[in-house]
C-alpha positions in Angstrom: 31.4 21.2 4.1 31.8 17.9 4.7 32.8 15.2 2.6 33.7 13.3 4.4 31.0 10.1 4.6 28.9 8.7 7.6 29.1 4.8 7.3 26.5 3.1 5.5 26.4 6.0 3.2 26.1 5.0 -0.7 29.6 6.6 -2.3 29.0 6.9 -5.6 32.6 7.2 -7.6 31.8 9.8 -10.6 31.7 12.8 -8.8 32.1 14.9 -11.8 28.8 16.5 -11.9 29.1 18.0 -8.4 32.4 19.4 -9.6 31.0 21.2 -13.2 28.2 22.6 -11.0 30.4 24.1 -8.2 33.4 25.4 -11.1 30.5 26.9 -13.6 28.6 28.4 -10.8 31.8 29.6 -9.3 32.7 31.2 -12.9 29.2 33.1 -13.5 29.3 36.8 -13.4 25.8 37.8 -13.3 26.3 41.4 -13.3 28.1 40.8 -16.5 25.3 40.6 -18.9 23.7 43.2 -21.2 20.3 43.3 -22.4 21.8 42.5 -25.7 22.7 38.7 -24.0 19.1 38.4 -22.9 17.6 39.0 -26.3 20.4 36.5 -28.0 19.0 34.5 -25.4 15.1 35.1 -26.3 16.1 34.9 -30.3 17.2 31.0 -30.1 15.1 27.9 -29.6 15.0 24.6 -27.0 17.3 23.4 -29.4 19.7 26.1 -29.2 19.3 27.6 -25.9 23.0 27.5 -23.9 24.2 27.5 -20.4 25.3 30.9 -20.7 22.0 31.7 -22.5 20.5 30.7 -19.0 22.6 32.8 -17.1 21.6 36.0 -18.8 17.6 35.3 -18.3 18.6 35.3 -14.4 20.9 38.1 -14.5 19.7 41.5 -13.8 20.1 42.9 -17.3 16.7 40.3 -17.5 14.9 41.8 -14.9 13.6 44.3 -18.2 12.4 41.5 -20.4 10.1 39.3 -17.6 7.2 40.0 -19.6 8.8 37.8 -23.5 10.7 35.4 -21.1 7.8 34.7 -19.2 6.0 34.4 -22.4 8.7 31.9 -24.2 8.6 29.9 -21.4 4.6 29.7 -21.9 4.9 28.4 -25.2 8.1 25.4 -24.1 5.3 24.8 -21.5 2.0 24.0 -23.9 4.7 22.1 -26.6 4.7 19.4 -23.8 1.4 19.2 -21.1 -1.0 21.5 -23.1 -2.8 23.7 -21.1 -3.1 21.9 -18.3 -2.3 22.2 -14.3 -1.6 19.4 -12.2 -2.1 19.4 -8.2 -0.9 17.5 -5.5 -1.2 17.3 -1.7 1.4 17.4 0.7 0.6 15.1 3.6 3.8 14.5 6.9 3.3 11.7 8.5 5.7 12.6 10.9 8.3 15.7 11.4 11.0 13.8 13.8 14.6 15.3 12.7 18.1 14.7 13.3 19.9 17.6 11.6 20.5 20.8 13.1 19.5 23.3 10.3 19.9 27.1 12.0 17.1 27.8 9.3 14.5 25.5 10.1 12.0 24.9 12.8 12.1 21.4 12.4 15.8 21.4 14.0 16.1 18.5 15.5 17.1 21.1 18.7 13.8 22.7 19.0 11.1 21.8 21.4 8.4 21.0 19.7 6.0 18.4 19.6 7.3 15.0 17.6 4.9 12.4 16.2 4.7 10.2 13.6 1.1 9.2 12.2 -0.1 5.6 13.0 -0.6 3.7 10.0 -4.2 4.4 10.5 -4.5 8.1 10.2 -2.2 7.7 7.2 -4.8 6.0 5.6 -7.9 7.9 6.9 -6.0 11.3 5.8 -5.5 9.5 2.6 -8.7 8.5 1.6 -10.0 12.1 2.9 -7.7 14.0 0.3 -8.7 11.3 -2.6 -12.1 11.8 -2.3 -11.4 15.6 -2.9 -10.1 14.1 -6.4 -7.1 14.9 -6.7 -4.7 12.2 -8.4 -1.5 13.1 -6.8 -0.2 12.9 -3.3 3.2 14.1 -1.9 4.5 12.3 1.4 7.1 14.0 3.3 8.7 13.2 7.3 11.6 15.0 8.9 15.0 13.5 8.2 15.2 11.1 11.1 16.0 7.6 9.5 15.4 6.1 13.0 12.2 7.7 14.1 10.3 7.1 10.4 11.9 4.5 9.1 12.2 3.2 5.4 9.9 0.5 6.0 7.4 2.7 7.8 7.9 5.2 4.6 7.4 2.2 2.5 4.2 1.0 4.1 2.8 4.7 3.6 3.7 4.5 0.2 1.7 0.9 0.1 -1.3 2.8 1.5 -1.0 5.9 -0.5 -0.8 4.4 -3.5 -4.3 2.2 -2.9 -6.3 6.0 -3.2 -3.5 7.7 -5.6 -2.1 7.2 -10.0 1.3 9.4 -8.2 2.9 8.8 -5.4 5.5 10.8 -4.6 8.4 11.5 -1.3 10.4 14.4 0.2 12.1 12.5 3.3 16.0 11.7 3.6 18.6 11.5 1.6 18.8 7.4 0.4 20.9 4.7 -0.3 19.5 3.1 -3.8 19.0 0.2 -2.1 16.5 2.0 0.2 14.7 4.2 -3.1 14.2 0.8 -4.4 12.1 -0.4 -1.7 10.2 2.4 -1.4 9.8 2.3 -5.4 8.2 -1.3 -5.5 6.4 -0.2 -2.5 4.5 2.1 -4.6 7.1 5.5 -5.2 6.9 7.1 -8.5 9.0 10.5 -7.5 11.7 12.0 -4.6 12.2 15.3 -4.2 15.4 16.4 -2.3 16.6 20.3 -1.9 20.1 21.2 -1.6 19.2 24.3 -0.2 21.8 25.7 -1.3 24.7 25.3 -3.7 27.4 27.2 -1.9 29.7 24.8 0.1 30.4 27.0 2.4 27.2 28.3 3.2 26.0 24.5 3.5 28.4 24.1 5.7 27.6 27.4 7.7 23.9 27.2 7.9 23.7 23.0 8.5 25.7 22.6 12.3 25.6 18.7 12.6 23.7 15.9 11.3 23.5 13.3 8.2 23.0 16.7 6.7 26.0 18.2 7.0 27.7 15.6 4.5 27.5 17.5 1.2 28.0 15.7 -1.5 25.6 12.6 0.2 23.2 15.3 -0.5 23.7 16.7 -3.7 23.5 13.0 -5.3 20.8 11.5 -3.6 18.9 12.6 -7.5 21.3 9.8 -9.0 21.1 7.6 -6.6 16.8 7.7 -6.6 17.1 7.2 -10.3 18.8 3.8 -10.0 16.8 2.8 -7.5 13.9 2.9 -10.2 12.0 6.4 -9.6 10.0 6.9 -12.6 11.3 10.7 -11.9 13.3 12.5 -9.2 12.6 16.8 -8.0 15.2 19.2 -8.0 15.3 22.6 -5.9 16.7 25.2 -3.4 15.8 27.1 -0.2 16.6 30.8 -1.9 18.1 32.7 0.4 20.5 31.1 2.3 22.9 32.7 -0.8 22.5 35.1 -3.6 19.2 33.2 -5.2 20.6 33.9 -8.7 23.9 31.0 -8.2 21.4 28.9 -6.3 18.7 29.3 -9.2 21.1 28.4 -11.7 22.7 25.9 -9.5 19.2 24.0 -9.7 19.2 23.7 -13.1 22.9 22.8 -14.2 22.3 20.3 -11.6 19.4 19.0 -13.0 20.8 19.1 -16.5 23.6 17.5 -15.8 21.5 14.4 -14.5 19.3 14.6 -17.1 21.7 14.1 -20.0 23.6 10.9 -17.4 20.1 9.7 -16.9 18.0 10.5 -20.4 14.7 7.8 -19.2 13.8 10.0 -16.5 11.4 13.3 -15.2 13.3 15.8 -13.9 10.8 18.3 -11.8 11.1 22.3 -10.2 9.2 22.6 -7.4 7.9 25.8 -6.4 10.8 28.8 -5.5 10.6 27.9 -1.4 12.4 31.4 0.3 13.8 31.5 3.2 12.3 34.7 5.7 14.8 35.5 8.3 17.8 36.8 9.4 19.4 33.7 7.3 18.1 36.1 3.9 20.8 37.9 2.2 20.4 41.5 1.4 19.3 40.8 -2.2 16.1 38.1 -1.5 13.5 40.7 -0.2 14.0 42.6 -3.4 13.8 39.3 -5.2 10.4 38.1 -2.7 8.8 41.1 -3.4 9.3 41.5 -7.0 7.5 38.7 -9.7 9.8 36.2 -7.7 7.7 33.4 -8.9 8.1 34.6 -12.7 11.5 35.7 -12.3 12.7 32.3 -11.2 10.7 30.0 -13.1 10.8 31.6 -16.3 14.4 31.1 -17.2 14.5 27.6 -15.9 11.5 26.7 -18.0 12.7 28.4 -20.6 15.9 26.6 -21.2 14.4 23.5 -20.6 16.7 21.4 -23.0 20.4 23.4 -22.9 23.0 22.7 -24.7 26.8 22.5 -24.2 
């Protein structure tokens, strides 16, 4: 894993969140939890649940409590959002990438057709999607600063704002000043997947490119909030490493950022799985058995952790 920032990468002085997330994740023994630990976590309300309780809800011991966890997560969800479902549409506006990630089809070494949509094509797509009644859009690119410049993405955000009430972006990590440009152009939310929180595995699967710099990606959400974004999304690519540890680290990451930036809104995109030779042995079982609820429910159930 590279901690050496590349030129023009903004470096935050405070690295305490990274240190806490890695330290606490490394210290968790999921096999050490019992059914009694899970029951104790389920008894608590959202104001008293702890980080240890969150780990218990992700542990193998929680497998027999999935229905109870899901019901409690449903209660917490309805307290905040009612009985509603929010839908959005993802729109790729470019697929150029400068990173060599062994699990990704957009890998810069792959010989695939690459391109950017023109601004006319982008507006045509946005107009068609808006006509369906959807009010939220997510603009995506590959990770290439030259082919998908900040200015290009900003122009797409301006156009999207004409048709949608909420504009999210899922692009390469940026500096806070660049995020401010996109926010002023109409972007509300930024989602960044850390892929895996295990530094050794991260280094193993990201062979080259700007993405190789682990901490720059880790602190993308903070820089986005510093740049004025209304909300940020956190996620991992489950299957690259121990899925429990990555799910746990994702929740911890969001928790500590939320404590530092309480004005922000925090999102957890639906779990994404990597189906390839990189998959860890435990992942096929996780993917085939109640995978969505198994990983989402504990995060929602533990939405307001207490130290």
